[in-house]
Residue, then its C-alpha position, 0 to 999 in steps of 0.5 A: m885634836k882632842q878637846e879637854k873639858l874644863k873643870t869649871p865647878g872647881l874653878l867656880a868654887l875657888i872664885l866664890a871662896l875668894a870673893w867671900f874671903p876677907f882680904s888682909s888689907a881691909a882687915a888690917a885697915d879696921a885694925q889700924g883705925l885709918l883716918r882721912y885728913d883733908f886740908r889746904l896748903e897755904h904759902i905755896s909759891c910753885a909746883r916744886c913746893i907742892l912736890n916737896v910737901r907731898q914727898a915729905l908726907r909720903k915718907t912719914a911713918g903711918v901715911q898710907k896714901c897722899e895726894i895734893a892738888l896742883r891748883k888753888p886752893y891746893g887741897a890735900v888728902l891723906i889716909v893715915e894710921g890714926a895711932k901714928v899720925n895726927e893733925a900736929v904731925i901733919k902740920k910739922v911735916v908740912d912746915s919743914a918740907d920746904p924751908g924756903t917758903h914754910p908752907q902751912a896746913v890749914d882747914f883740917l877735916s877728918e873722918p874714919v875710913k875702913t879702906v884705902p881708896a884707889v883714887l883720892l880727891p881732896k875735899h878742898n878742890g875749888l869746884k863749886k857744888n850745884 
């Protein structure tokens, strides 16, 4: 069998070029002015309520990512486009997400972020820091 030599210099150059290339998601994140909102949910009676709220928030225009803890204190975290979503919009969506219980979003924290993280953990999580 005849073995062929791989042309690794060309492949290596391509990999290095891609590593330095600013990907569109990071560039888009800076242009959009992404914000992270952490808050707690109150008046939650069951897991179905949490799922309804999460589904409503994920369908909201401008929400990039949403996660809600399934245990008390029911912390939630959103990555949003700052121009489209603010605290008032979040409160309105949460309040109307489950008409039977009317959950409420409280204790808001917000901070700018540059990219959408792969994993989101709410800051309101009930875990004690040592």
